[in-house]
C-alpha positions, 0 to 999 in steps of 0.5 A: 071278327064279329058279325057286324064287321063282317056284314059291313065288309060284305056290304062295302065290297058289294057296293064297290063292285056295283060302282065298278059295273056302273062305271063300265056300263056308262063308259061302254054306252058312250062308245056306241058303234058307228058303221061308218067309223072304220070307213072314215078312218081308212079314208082319212089315213090313206088320204083319198081324193073325191074319186077314190072316196066315191069308188071306195064307198061303192065297194063298201056298199056292195060288200055290205049287200053281199054280207046281208045276203049271206047273213040271211042265207045263214039265218034261213039255214039255221031255221031249217036246222032247228026245225029239223032238229025239233021235228026229229026230237018230236018223232023220237018222243012219239015213237017211244 
């Protein structure tokens, strides 16, 4: 196999790989996340009436509020941890 055939083969393989990645990217972009989609699927499959839909929506909203508060607590703990790690690292450098 000479150099020209090898280079052409490499170019074709790279081009095919790029086309596959582009197709996956475009397909993923079409399926964007909708936070109400799981809720709507549950409502549809369980055939909720209006009262059940209202109660379920209130539960979902309450759950989301709890999750947001827990996520903010986790974020604050992470920031405190990273700040502590940085301070400890800087103190060790200064002590050396």
